[in-house]
C-alpha positions in Angstrom: -0.1 0.1 0.0 2.9 2.5 0.5 4.9 1.5 -1.9 6.6 5.0 -3.8 6.6 2.9 -7.3 3.3 1.4 -6.9 2.3 3.0 -10.5 5.7 1.8 -12.3 4.9 1.2 -15.8 1.8 2.5 -15.9 0.7 4.5 -18.6 -1.8 8.0 -17.5 -3.7 10.7 -18.6 -4.1 13.7 -16.7 -6.4 16.4 -18.5 -6.0 19.9 -16.8 -2.6 18.6 -15.5 -0.9 22.1 -16.1 -1.6 24.0 -12.9 -4.2 23.4 -9.6 -5.5 19.9 -9.0 -4.4 18.4 -12.1 -1.0 19.1 -11.7 -0.9 18.0 -8.1 -2.4 14.3 -9.7 0.1 14.6 -12.4 3.0 15.3 -10.2 2.1 12.6 -7.6 1.5 9.5 -9.8 4.9 10.5 -11.4 6.6 10.2 -8.3 4.8 6.6 -7.9 6.1 5.4 -11.4 3.5 6.1 -13.9 4.4 7.2 -16.8 2.9 11.0 -17.7 1.1 12.6 -20.1 -0.1 16.0 -19.1 -2.5 17.9 -20.7 -3.3 21.8 -20.6 -4.9 24.6 -22.9 -1.5 26.1 -24.0 1.9 25.1 -24.8 3.7 27.1 -22.5 1.5 26.2 -19.3 2.2 22.3 -20.8 5.5 22.6 -21.3 5.9 24.0 -17.7 4.4 21.4 -15.8 6.2 18.8 -17.8 9.5 20.4 -16.8 8.6 20.3 -12.9 7.5 17.0 -13.2 11.0 15.7 -14.9 13.0 18.1 -11.9 11.6 15.9 -9.8 12.5 12.6 -11.7 9.9 11.7 -13.2 8.5 10.5 -16.7 6.4 13.0 -18.4 5.1 14.0 -21.8 3.0 16.8 -22.6 -0.1 17.3 -25.3 -2.0 20.8 -25.5 -4.5 21.9 -26.7 -8.5 21.7 -25.7 -9.4 18.4 -24.8 -13.2 18.6 -25.7 -12.0 18.3 -29.2 -12.0 14.6 -30.3 -9.2 15.3 -31.9 -6.6 16.1 -29.3 -8.5 13.6 -26.9 -7.4 10.9 -29.5 -3.8 12.7 -29.3 -3.4 12.3 -25.7 -4.4 8.4 -25.7 -2.2 7.5 -28.4 1.0 9.4 -27.3 0.5 7.6 -24.2 0.1 4.5 -25.5 3.2 5.3 -27.5 5.7 6.4 -25.1 4.5 4.6 -22.4 3.3 1.3 -23.8 -0.2 1.2 -22.3 -2.9 3.3 -21.0 -4.2 2.7 -17.5 -4.9 5.2 -15.9 -7.4 8.6 -17.5 -7.8 11.3 -15.4 -9.7 14.5 -16.1 -9.4 17.9 -14.1 -10.0 20.5 -16.6 -12.4 22.7 -15.0 -13.2 26.6 -15.7 -14.9 29.3 -13.4 -18.7 30.1 -13.4 -18.8 33.9 -14.3 -19.1 35.9 -11.3 -23.1 36.1 -10.2 -24.1 33.5 -12.5 -27.7 32.6 -11.8 -31.0 31.7 -14.1 -32.0 34.9 -14.1 -29.1 35.9 -16.0 -27.2 33.3 -17.3 -26.7 33.5 -21.6 -26.4 30.3 -23.6 -23.1 31.2 -25.0 -21.7 30.8 -20.9 -24.2 27.7 -20.5 -22.2 25.8 -23.5 -18.7 26.6 -22.4 -19.6 25.3 -18.6 -20.3 22.0 -20.9 -17.9 22.2 -22.7 -15.1 22.3 -20.2 -16.3 20.1 -18.0 -19.0 17.5 -19.4 -17.8 17.6 -23.4 -13.8 17.0 -21.9 -14.9 14.0 -19.7 -17.2 12.5 -22.5 -14.8 12.9 -25.5 -11.7 11.4 -23.3 -13.5 8.7 -21.8 -14.8 8.1 -25.7 -11.3 7.7 -26.6 -9.8 5.9 -23.4 -12.3 3.0 -22.8 -11.8 1.4 -26.1 -8.1 1.5 -25.3 -8.5 -0.1 -21.8 -11.3 -2.9 -22.6 -8.9 -3.9 -25.6 -6.3 -4.6 -22.8 -8.3 -6.1 -20.3 -8.4 -3.0 -17.1 -7.8 0.5 -16.6 -9.0 3.3 -14.1 -11.0 6.4 -15.3 -11.5 8.8 -12.2 -13.7 12.7 -13.2 -13.5 15.4 -11.1 -17.1 16.6 -10.3 -18.0 19.0 -7.2 -20.3 19.1 -4.5 -21.4 22.2 -6.3 -23.2 19.7 -8.1 -26.0 19.3 -5.7 -26.8 23.4 -6.0 -26.5 24.4 -3.1 -23.4 27.2 -4.4 -26.2 28.3 -6.9 -25.6 28.9 -10.3 -26.5 27.2 -13.6 -23.9 25.5 -16.4 -21.0 24.3 -13.5 -23.7 22.7 -10.8 -25.5 21.2 -13.7 -22.6 19.9 -16.1 -20.6 19.0 -12.6 -23.5 16.6 -12.0 -23.4 15.0 -15.8 -20.3 14.7 -15.2 -21.3 12.2 -12.2 -23.9 10.8 -14.1 -21.6 9.4 -17.3 -19.2 8.4 -14.9 -21.9 5.8 -13.5 -23.1 5.1 -16.7 -19.5 3.8 -17.9 -18.6 1.7 -14.5 -21.6 -0.3 -15.0 -21.4 -0.7 -18.6 -17.4 -1.7 -18.1 -17.9 -3.2 -15.1 -17.0 -6.7 -16.7 -14.5 -5.7 -18.7 -12.5 -5.1 -15.0 -12.6 -0.8 -16.8 -13.6 1.0 -13.6 -14.9 4.5 -13.4 -15.1 6.7 -10.4 -15.8 10.5 -9.9 -13.7 12.6 -7.2 -14.9 16.4 -5.7 -12.1 17.9 -4.5 -11.8 20.9 -2.0 -8.7 22.7 -3.0 -6.9 26.1 -3.6 -6.7 26.5 -7.2 -7.5 29.1 -9.1 -11.0 28.4 -9.4 -11.2 29.0 -5.8 -9.0 31.9 -4.1 -9.1 35.4 -4.8 -11.6 38.7 -4.3 -14.1 37.1 -6.9 -14.5 33.4 -5.3 -14.6 35.5 -1.8 -16.8 37.8 -2.2 -19.4 34.8 -4.3 -19.5 32.6 -0.6 -19.7 35.3 1.6 -22.8 36.2 -0.8 -23.5 33.0 -0.7 -23.8 32.6 2.8 -25.8 35.9 3.5 -28.4 34.5 1.2 -28.8 31.8 3.7 -27.6 29.0 0.5 -24.4 28.1 2.6 -23.9 27.1 6.2 -21.3 28.5 8.1 -19.3 25.7 8.7 -19.0 25.4 4.5 -18.5 28.6 4.4 -15.8 29.0 6.3 -14.0 25.4 4.5 -14.9 27.4 1.3 -12.8 30.4 2.1 -10.0 28.9 3.2 -9.1 25.4 1.4 -6.6 23.2 1.9 -3.7 22.7 -0.8 -4.5 20.7 -4.3 -1.3 18.0 -2.5 -3.9 17.2 0.1 -6.7 15.8 -2.7 -4.0 14.7 -5.3 -3.7 10.9 -2.9 -7.2 10.0 -3.4 -6.8 9.8 -7.2 -3.3 7.9 -6.5 -5.7 5.4 -4.9 -8.1 5.0 -7.2 -5.5 4.8 -10.0 -3.2 1.5 -8.2 -4.3 -1.8 -7.2 -4.9 -1.4 -4.5 -8.9 0.4 -5.3 -8.8 -2.7 -8.0 -12.6 -3.3 -6.5 -13.9 0.3 -6.1 -16.1 1.3 -9.3 -19.0 3.6 -10.0 -18.7 5.3 -6.5 -18.6 9.7 -5.7 -15.9 10.2 -3.1 -14.9 13.8 -1.4 -11.3 15.0 -0.6 -10.9 18.6 1.1 -8.0 18.6 3.1 -8.1 16.4 6.1 -11.7 15.1 4.9 -12.7 12.1 3.2 -16.2 11.1 2.1 -18.3 9.4 -0.2 -22.1 9.8 -1.5 -24.3 7.2 -1.0 -25.7 5.9 -4.3 -29.1 8.0 -4.5 -32.3 5.7 -3.9 -36.1 6.3 -4.0 -37.7 6.4 -0.7 -41.4 5.0 -0.9 -44.2 7.6 0.0 -47.0 5.5 -1.5 -48.2 2.4 -3.1 -51.3 1.1 -5.4 -51.5 -1.5 -7.5 -52.8 0.2 -11.1 -54.7 -3.1 -12.2 -57.2 -3.0 -9.8 -56.8 1.2 -8.0 -57.6 4.2 -9.6 -54.0 7.2 -10.5 -53.6 9.0 -7.4 -55.6 12.2 -6.5 -54.0 15.3 -5.7 -55.4 15.4 -2.0 -53.3 11.8 -2.2 -50.2 12.9 -3.2 -50.9 16.2 -0.6 -50.7 13.7 2.4 -47.6 12.3 1.2 -45.5 15.0 -0.2 -46.7 18.0 1.1 -44.9 19.7 4.1 -44.7 17.4 7.4 
């Protein structure tokens, strides 16, 4: 479990690895022996991340461009298999912040589409490119990044919707590929990055607290998030053999806190057999659903 070379000989693609959580994950996996393909939007930031990994003795190459583009996604997978001999792990960490003050009352279609492309489309294109390779080689681990914002507690529109869709996409992949020993899980991280720091972020969190959309504990955690290095170990664990039986899960990693979201399941409010009973009346439904 504590082997520093637990990923020795493994090929890893980390999307959004030029900074923040993605870079911390890529660096940690390289330190544990993996060959890592680093992806980011610009060549300059990708080169800087690659050099940072190599300086520490890790193996890394870079591919710049938006992984929401299927051509870039294919290049990431092809580069990994050619450079490192296999594609064992795919990590999606790319993302953009929602515009300040975003609300269903004000959102425009362009900002909405940008959120879906950055978060959901990136996960889709890379998973679509990686899945056949992992199935053919008999296994692999996909780790997608979501956010506890998918619950809607932080308001907004596209960011919450895209992260919720990433969760559903990952669960579907996990169910479909389980028989091929390909695992898929989600991490909802809490860490200090460009998305969770600065004046605009702090102002938004304080405003959410003022509006009673988040509680004091959540506010304090959001205003003082831990470094990305505290989140990266969960990704490392989900990438390795120790988690071989773990799939279809949504985890939280925020500093010293690690948690798991329980799979949603309906609570039975009422039942009647449609073959010998009428449809529910409004009065019936109010008795089951109405205020308590």
